[in-house]
Structures are given as structure tokens and as C-alpha cells.
C-alpha positions in Angstrom: 170.2 196.4 28.3 171.8 194.2 25.8 169.9 192.6 22.9 170.7 188.9 22.6 169.7 186.6 19.8 169.3 183.0 20.7 170.8 181.1 17.8 169.0 177.9 18.5 165.5 179.4 18.7 166.0 182.6 16.7 164.4 184.6 19.5 165.6 188.1 20.4 165.5 189.2 24.0 166.8 191.9 26.2 169.4 191.1 28.9 170.7 193.0 31.9 174.2 191.6 31.5 175.6 194.9 30.3 173.3 197.2 32.4 175.5 199.4 34.6 173.2 199.2 37.6 173.0 195.4 37.3 176.8 195.0 37.0 177.4 197.3 40.0 175.0 195.1 42.0 176.8 192.0 40.9 180.2 193.6 41.8 178.9 194.3 45.3 177.1 190.9 45.7 180.0 189.0 47.2 180.5 191.6 49.9 176.8 191.6 50.6 176.7 187.8 50.9 179.8 187.7 53.1 178.7 190.5 55.4 175.1 189.3 55.9 175.4 185.6 55.4 172.6 186.0 52.8 171.0 182.9 51.2 170.2 182.9 47.5 166.7 184.4 47.9 168.0 187.3 50.0 170.8 187.9 47.6 168.4 187.8 44.7 166.1 190.3 46.4 169.1 192.6 47.2 170.2 192.6 43.5 166.7 193.4 42.4 166.5 196.2 44.9 169.9 197.7 43.8 168.8 197.6 40.2 165.3 198.8 40.8 163.6 195.8 39.1 161.1 193.2 40.2 162.8 190.1 38.7 165.5 188.9 36.3 165.0 185.1 36.7 163.8 184.8 33.2 166.9 186.5 31.9 169.1 183.4 31.6 172.3 185.4 31.0 171.8 187.7 34.0 170.7 184.8 36.2 173.8 182.8 35.3 176.0 185.7 36.2 174.2 186.3 39.4 174.2 182.6 40.4 177.9 182.2 39.6 178.8 185.2 41.7 176.5 184.1 44.5 177.9 180.5 44.7 181.5 181.8 44.6 180.7 184.0 47.6 178.7 181.4 49.5 181.4 178.7 49.5 
């Protein structure tokens, strides 16, 4: 995980944006969406399953990366 400091708030948090398992799941996300016609919830659950986590929605950086990848595959 990557430690990220939010300049506006001064808070420090961990992010999955450089976690190998997360990045591998993001790399496979487009194929998963195209092959299964997955909606956002199904794609989100798939990424969580691939990484072995319950949620990453509170990780803004990881969520943004996921959502960008999902929307580019869904269009």
C-alpha cells in the first residue's frame, strides 16, 4: 500500500494504488467487464475478490482508478 498525505487536510492515509494485487485486478478489469457485461457493482465486487479485500470505496485514489477503468470498458 502507498501512504498518501492529503495536502488540503494534512491527513495521512494508506492507498491501494500501488498494491500489486490491486493493479493486477485493475489490469484485468476491462476484459472482465467486456466478457461478462458486468455493471459497476459486479465489477467492484470482482476487484475486491481478486485483491482479497472487503472494500476500497473510501480510498479515493483507488476508487478513481477503478471507476476510470470501469467506465472506459463500459462504453
